[in-house]
Backbone as a ProteinNet text record, in pm:
[ID]
protein_1_A
[PRIMARY]
XXXXXXXXXXXXXXXXXXXXXXXXXXXXXXXXXXXXXXXXXXXXXXXXXXXXXXXXXXXXXXXXXXXXXXXXXXXXXXXXXXXXXXXXXXXXXXXXXXXXXXXXXXXXXXXXXXXXXXXXX
[TERTIARY]
3464.5	3343.9	3377.6	3296.3	3322.7	3264.5	3290.1	3250.3	3099.4	3024.2	2879.2	2824.7	2875.6	2833.3	2865.2	2982.3	3021.8	2925.4	2887	2794.1	2657.4	2611.2	2485.3	2494.9	2604.6	2621.5	2626.4	2699.5	2707.7	2572.6	2498.8	2368.2	2270.4	2274.7	2185.8	2215.6	2343.7	2381.6	2335.9	2351.1	2307.2	2156.4	2081.1	1935.3	1892.1	1952.9	1919.2	1952	2062.1	2100	1997.3	1951.9	1850.1	1720.4	1680.2	1556.4	1566	1679.9	1697.6	1706.6	1795.6	1818.2	1701.5	1627	1513.6	1379.3	1384	1262.9	1161.1	1205.4	1121.8	1081.9	1089.9	1059.4	913.1	827.7	684.8	653.2	749.7	723.7	724.1	620.4	605.5	699.6	717	800.2	747.1	615.9	556.5	582	571.3	595.9	743.3	833.3	976.3	1002	936.6	953.6	909.7	798	749.6	848.4	892.9	983.2	1115.6	1170.7	1297.9	1281.2	1166.6	1141.2	1132.8	1062.3	1052.3	1190.1	1268.2	1403.3	1490.1	1477.5	1552.5	1512.3	1384	1336.6	1392.9	1396.9	1451.6	1599.8	1673.1	1816.1	1837.1	1748.1	1757	1736.4	1642.7	1620.2	1743.7	1807	1929.3	2041.1	2048.5	2147.8	2121.1	1993.8	1958.3	2002.4	1994.3	2039.6	2188.3	2264.3	2408.8	2444	2352.7	2384.3	2310.2	2265.1	2209.9	2094.3	1996.1	1884.5	1795.5	1809.6	1725	1785.4	1739.2	1794.2	1771.4	1678.7	1646.9	1739.1	1830.4	1924.4	2063.2	2146.4	2284.4	2356	2434.2	2510.1	2618.7	2654.2	2766.3	2837.5	2962.5	3035.4	2973.2	2974.6	2923.9	3028.6	2985.9	3073.1	3076.1	3180.1	3188.3	3183.7	3246.7	3246.4	3104.3	3032	2893.9	2804.7	2825.1	2747.5	2766.8	2891.1	2921	2862.4	2865.2	2807.5	2656.8	2589.5	2444.8	2415.8	2498.5	2479.8	2496.5	2591.6	2609.8	2490.1	2438	2317.5	2202.1	2188.4	2084.1	2106.3	2231.3	2264.3	2232.7	2254.9	2218.4	2070.5	1984.6	1842	1803.4	1870.7	1847.3	1882.6	1997.1	2035	1930.9	1882.3	1779.1	1654.2	1615.9	1500.6	1526.4	1643.7	1678.5	1671	1730.4	1731.2	1589	1507.1	1367.8	1288.5	1327.6	1260.2	1313.8	1409.7	1465	1574.7	1632.4	1734.9	1873.7	1965.6	2104.9	2188.9	2319.4	2408	2405.2	2403.2	2403.5	2276	2162.7	2036.2	2028	2071.8	2073	2159.8	2275.4	2366.6	2301.4	2240.5	2177.1	2062.5	1978	1865.5	1916.2	2020.3	2079.2	2129.9	2203.9	2257.6	2146	2041.4	1928.2	1859.3	1833.4	1764.7	1853	1983.6	2075.9	2071.7	2064.6	2055.7	1925.2	1815.6	1686.5	1695.7	1758.7	1771.2	1851.9	1961.9	2039.6	1956.1	1885.4	1802.4	1695.8	1638.4	1536.9	1596.9	1715.7	1776.5	1829.3	1846.5	1889.5	1772.4	1652	1532.9	1519.2	1589	1589.3	1477.9	1374	1260.2	1131.9	1030.9	901.3	811.5	848.2	764.9	747.8	624.4	596.7	671.5	707.4	774.6	925.3	979.2	1124.5	1175.6	1086.5	1130.6	1208.2	1324.1	1406.7	1354.2	1357.6	1314.7	1419.3	1372.5	1465	1549.4	1678.8	1771.3	1788.3
1338.3	1322.6	1362.4	1449.9	1488.6	1383.3	1401.2	1299.9	1281.4	1391	1378.7	1307.7	1343	1274.2	1125.3	1092.6	952.3	877.8	940.4	875.2	855.2	954.4	938.2	820.6	813.4	706.5	569.3	559.3	431.9	391	485.1	453.3	412.5	483.1	449	307.8	273	138.4	33.8	64.3	-28.3	-49.2	60.6	50.8	-32.8	-7.6	-82.8	-230.3	-260.2	-399.2	-469.7	-402.2	-461	-486.1	-389.1	-404.5	-526.1	-544	-656.7	-789.2	-797.8	-926.9	-968.7	-873	-904.9	-899.3	-876.6	-873.9	-772.7	-646.7	-542.8	-434.8	-466.2	-366.2	-321.5	-398.3	-365.2	-254.3	-217.9	-118.6	21.2	98.4	232.8	332.3	447.1	552.9	595.3	613.1	654.4	553.7	426.2	323.5	320.6	340.9	348.1	465.8	579	695.2	660.2	590.4	549.3	454.4	353.4	253	315.7	402.9	466.2	564.1	629	718.8	639.6	528.2	443.2	390.6	348.2	298.5	409.6	530.3	644.5	672.2	663.7	684	576.6	452.8	343.3	364.2	405.1	432.3	550.6	648.3	762	714.1	623.6	567.4	489.9	417.6	345.7	443.4	555.1	656.6	714.3	737.8	790	695.7	565.9	469	486.4	529.6	547.8	671.9	767.9	892.3	905.2	793	788.9	886.5	882.4	976.5	949.2	832.1	796.9	857.3	974.5	1048.2	977.1	881.4	811.8	691.5	665.5	554.7	609	521	560.5	596.4	702.9	744.4	642.8	635.1	552.6	629.1	599.6	671.4	644.2	746	730.2	656.1	550.5	476.2	554.2	632	720.9	644.6	529.2	450.5	403.7	355.8	310.3	427.9	542.1	662.2	701.4	706.4	744.9	645.7	517.5	417	436.4	467.3	492.5	617.1	720.2	839.9	807.7	722.3	681.3	599	512.2	436.2	531.4	635.8	736	802.8	834.3	901.3	813.6	682.2	590.2	606.6	606.7	616.8	757.7	859.4	996.1	1006.3	950.3	951.7	878.3	766.5	692.1	776.5	850.6	939.8	1046.7	1105.7	1206.7	1147.8	1030.3	964.8	934.5	882.1	851.2	976	1089.8	1216.9	1279.6	1213.5	1263.8	1367.8	1372.1	1470.7	1410.8	1489.7	1447.2	1534.2	1509.9	1581.9	1731.8	1771.8	1914.7	1982.6	1918.2	1977.9	1983.4	1876.5	1877.6	1992.3	2009.8	2117.9	2254.4	2274.2	2403.4	2433.3	2334.7	2354.9	2376.4	2302.3	2320.4	2463	2513.7	2649.5	2752.6	2736.6	2828.4	2823.2	2704.1	2687.6	2732.2	2708.5	2753.3	2904.5	2975.5	3121.3	3165.3	3097.5	3127.4	3107.4	2997.4	2970	3078.5	3122.7	3232.2	3359.9	3389.2	3509.9	3506.7	3390.7	3378	3406.7	3356.6	3373.8	3514.8	3591.3	3730.3	3826.8	3772.9	3856.4	3924.5	3875.2	3938.7	3887.6	3828.3	3780.9	3840.8	3848.5	3903.1	3797.1	3670.4	3562.2	3574.8	3556.4	3572.6	3467.7	3506.9	3415.4	3427.4	3509.1	3520.9	3661.2	3752.6	3887.9	3884.9	3950.8	3955	4058.1	4025.1	4120	4231.1	4351.5	4463.4	4438.6	4462.8	4441.7	4568.1
-1852.2	-1771.6	-1628	-1570.5	-1431.9	-1336.1	-1210.6	-1111.7	-1103.3	-1105.6	-1097.8	-1221.9	-1338.7	-1461.2	-1453.3	-1399.5	-1385	-1293.3	-1182.1	-1089.6	-1154.2	-1230.4	-1303.6	-1400.2	-1475.8	-1574.5	-1507.6	-1398.5	-1326.9	-1270.2	-1214.4	-1157.4	-1266.9	-1380	-1492.4	-1540.5	-1553.8	-1597.8	-1496	-1369.4	-1264.8	-1269.8	-1280.5	-1288.2	-1407.7	-1523	-1644.2	-1628	-1561	-1536.2	-1449	-1343.7	-1254.3	-1331.2	-1410.9	-1488.2	-1578.8	-1642.2	-1734.9	-1660.1	-1561.1	-1495.1	-1406.5	-1353.4	-1266.2	-1339.7	-1472.6	-1555.3	-1501.8	-1490.4	-1432.3	-1532.5	-1660.6	-1763.7	-1759.7	-1696.4	-1690.5	-1589.1	-1505.4	-1400.9	-1462	-1431.3	-1488.1	-1420.6	-1485.8	-1428.7	-1292.1	-1282.1	-1154.9	-1044.4	-1077.7	-976.9	-936.2	-1035.5	-1000.7	-906.9	-933	-845.2	-703.2	-691.2	-560	-491.9	-567	-509.5	-466	-549	-513.5	-397.8	-388.3	-275.2	-145.4	-148.1	-28.5	10.5	-88.8	-60.2	-0.9	-53.9	-0.4	144.5	172.8	310.2	403.5	357.4	439.2	464.8	361.8	380.2	474.8	469.6	561.4	704.9	725.2	858.8	905.5	814.2	849.9	887.1	817	849.1	988.8	1019.5	1152	1263.8	1239.5	1339.6	1368.9	1269.7	1286.6	1367.3	1377.8	1449.2	1581.8	1633.8	1769.3	1789.5	1703.3	1714.4	1835.5	1893.4	2008.9	2134.8	2170	2283.8	2415.5	2418.3	2541.7	2566.5	2470.6	2487.1	2520.5	2574.1	2602.4	2473.1	2480.9	2363.3	2332.7	2205.6	2162.6	2052.1	2031.9	1926.6	1790.1	1705.9	1569.4	1487.9	1421.4	1329.7	1198.6	1179.3	1063.7	932	924.8	800.6	768	867.9	846.2	809.5	875.2	843.8	697.9	654.3	516	416.6	450.2	360.3	346.6	456.4	448.9	365.2	378.1	296	147.6	115.4	-24.2	-70.8	14.5	-21.1	-51.8	30	5.2	-130.6	-159.4	-284.9	-405.4	-392.9	-501.8	-538.6	-438.5	-467	-510.6	-458.5	-506.1	-654.3	-693.2	-834.6	-919.4	-870.3	-944.1	-963.1	-860.8	-872.8	-978.6	-977.3	-1078.2	-1218.2	-1235.3	-1365.7	-1411	-1320.3	-1355.2	-1390.7	-1334.4	-1364.6	-1493.3	-1557.5	-1682.4	-1663	-1545	-1514	-1533.3	-1586.1	-1594.6	-1501.4	-1499.9	-1408.1	-1433.3	-1558.5	-1590.5	-1542.1	-1564.3	-1520.7	-1368.6	-1301.6	-1155.2	-1105.3	-1164	-1124.3	-1145.2	-1260.8	-1290.8	-1194.4	-1168.9	-1077.8	-935.4	-898.3	-765.3	-747.4	-845.9	-836.2	-822.5	-902.3	-898.2	-761.2	-713	-584.9	-468.9	-478.5	-374.4	-360.2	-472.3	-467	-402.1	-435.8	-373.5	-222	-180.5	-36.7	33.2	-28.4	29.9	36	-72.9	-74.9	34	56.5	162	298.7	323.7	455.6	479.6	373.6	389.8	376.7	359.4	348.8	214	111.9	-20.2	-110.7	-54	-132.2	-76.5	-159.6	-117.5	-53.5	-70.1	-18.8	132.8	179.5	321.9	403.6	523.9	613.3	612.5	522.9	512.5	543.5	573.2	606.4	736.1	736.8	855.4	953.2	1080.2	1184.2	1193.1	1218.5	1235.9	1359.7	1345.2	1458.4	1537.6
[MASK]
+++++++++++++++++++++++++++++++++++++++++++++++++++++++++++++++++++++++++++++++++++++++++++++++++++++++++++++++++++++++++

């Protein structure tokens, strides 16, 4: 099992444990998607607090350990969203590779989609 597969498996087991111990089996897939999206947004806000996004305040050093922990918290909820959408590690990897190529093609002007044509140099 590779690392991404392991993280998917651990997150799936954790989610199933919460559903069982907290008696949440009645929650629909759509509602789980909403709840995990809101949680991901909250974790993103917590991550922003770690990188001093408030330009009007005095700067302070970034606590790298806290920053990394918030990123992992975000990843937990991202994995939950993937799992709820029926995605596994292999599918996430395949879609990522496909989309990554599209993103590169857009930045090099290799797509017909409007808004990505490169200006003549």
